[in-house]
C-alpha positions in Angstrom: 95.4 88.8 102.0 93.4 86.8 99.9 92.3 83.0 100.1 92.1 80.7 97.2 91.4 77.1 98.2 92.3 75.7 94.8 96.0 77.3 95.1 98.9 75.4 96.5 99.7 76.3 100.4 102.4 78.9 100.6 104.3 79.8 103.6 106.1 83.0 103.9 109.0 83.9 106.5 109.7 87.5 107.1 112.7 88.5 109.1 114.3 91.6 109.8 118.1 92.0 110.4 120.8 94.8 110.7 124.1 94.7 108.4 125.4 98.0 109.8 128.9 96.7 110.7 131.7 96.2 108.5 134.6 94.0 109.0 137.9 95.8 109.8 141.0 94.1 111.3 142.6 97.5 112.2 139.4 98.1 114.4 139.2 94.6 115.7 136.0 93.8 113.9 136.3 90.4 112.6 134.2 89.2 109.4 132.2 86.9 111.6 131.3 89.9 113.9 130.1 91.9 111.0 127.7 89.0 110.0 123.9 89.1 110.3 122.5 85.7 110.6 118.7 85.2 110.0 117.2 81.6 110.9 114.2 80.2 109.3 112.8 78.0 112.0 110.9 74.6 111.5 111.0 71.7 109.5 110.3 71.4 105.9 109.6 68.5 103.4 112.1 69.5 100.7 110.1 66.8 98.4 107.1 68.9 98.7 108.5 72.3 98.0 107.9 73.4 94.5 109.6 76.9 94.8 111.7 79.0 97.3 112.9 82.2 96.7 115.5 84.3 98.9 115.1 88.0 98.7 117.4 90.5 100.5 116.6 94.3 100.6 119.8 96.6 101.9 120.6 100.0 101.8 124.1 101.5 101.2 125.7 98.3 99.6 127.6 99.3 96.6 129.1 95.7 95.9 132.1 97.8 94.5 135.9 98.4 95.3 136.5 98.0 98.9 132.9 97.7 99.9 132.8 93.8 99.2 130.2 91.9 101.1 128.7 88.3 100.6 125.1 86.7 101.1 125.0 82.9 102.2 122.1 80.8 102.0 122.8 77.6 103.9 126.2 76.3 102.2 125.9 78.4 99.3 127.5 81.8 99.1 126.9 84.9 96.7 129.4 87.5 96.3 128.7 91.2 95.6 125.3 90.8 94.7 123.9 93.9 96.7 124.8 96.7 94.1 122.3 99.4 94.7 125.1 102.1 95.3 125.9 104.0 98.4 122.9 106.1 98.6 120.4 103.6 96.9 118.6 100.6 97.7 119.6 97.1 96.8 117.5 93.8 96.2 118.7 90.6 95.7 116.5 87.6 95.0 117.4 84.3 94.3 115.5 81.1 93.7 117.0 78.7 96.7 114.8 75.6 96.0 118.0 73.4 95.4 119.8 74.6 98.5 116.9 73.9 101.1 117.7 71.4 103.8 114.9 70.0 106.1 115.9 71.9 109.1 118.0 75.1 110.1 117.7 77.1 107.0 119.5 80.3 107.3 120.9 83.2 105.3 123.5 85.5 106.5 124.9 88.8 105.1 128.6 89.7 105.7 130.3 93.2 104.8 133.9 93.3 104.5 
């Protein structure tokens, strides 16, 4: 950590989730059950936010063939953005400033 009194204030939210369940109608696992939700608590003044980024790091997410997945941020959806391969690490980063709301921001990952 470092401090710079002339720099703008930054807030960092770190969350950890687990997205190890795959939706499977035959096995009785619904898409909702195969969704990991990460809430970002607190209120923000969207007018004062100059930038906001969502970064998701996942393993074993191919984003190809039958291994479809979705990443949601609030009401926005991004399809098959984790493409590191079944034995690799996938990193998805998106500027989400225009998608912010004043309260109850959240990200979700769903594997189909």
